[in-house]
C-alpha positions in Angstrom: -77.0 -52.8 64.6 -78.5 -49.9 62.9 -76.4 -47.8 60.4 -77.3 -44.4 59.4 -75.9 -42.5 56.1 -76.8 -39.0 56.0 -75.7 -36.9 52.9 -75.2 -33.0 53.5 -74.6 -30.2 51.7 -73.6 -26.3 51.9 -74.7 -25.6 48.4 -71.4 -26.0 46.8 -69.5 -29.0 48.5 -71.9 -32.1 49.1 -70.3 -35.1 51.9 -71.2 -38.2 53.3 -71.0 -39.1 57.5 -72.3 -42.2 58.8 -73.1 -43.4 62.1 -73.6 -47.0 63.8 -75.2 -47.6 67.3 -77.6 -50.5 68.3 -79.7 -47.3 69.2 -81.1 -45.6 65.8 -81.5 -42.4 67.6 -77.6 -42.6 68.8 -76.7 -43.5 65.4 -78.3 -40.1 63.9 -76.6 -38.3 66.4 -73.2 -39.5 65.4 -74.0 -38.7 62.3 -74.9 -35.4 62.5 -72.2 -34.7 64.4 -69.5 -35.8 62.2 -71.7 -33.5 59.4 -71.9 -30.8 61.2 -67.9 -30.7 62.0 -66.9 -31.6 58.6 -68.8 -28.8 57.6 -67.3 -26.0 59.5 -63.8 -27.4 58.8 -64.2 -27.5 55.1 -65.9 -24.0 54.3 -66.5 -23.2 50.9 -64.4 -22.5 48.7 -65.9 -19.0 47.3 -66.7 -18.0 50.7 -66.3 -15.0 52.7 -65.4 -16.3 55.6 -62.6 -18.6 53.8 -61.0 -15.5 52.8 -61.0 -13.9 56.4 
């Protein structure tokens, strides 16, 4: 098993996601996809998009 830990930021917030698989590409893809979803669901507090 391979575990990939990914740390991401939007300039204001930082979060970590993890992917687990026997295949390192699959584990990386899981971590990346989860990171993007989290980033989209939790916009920066001072962003203009959040004010719309």
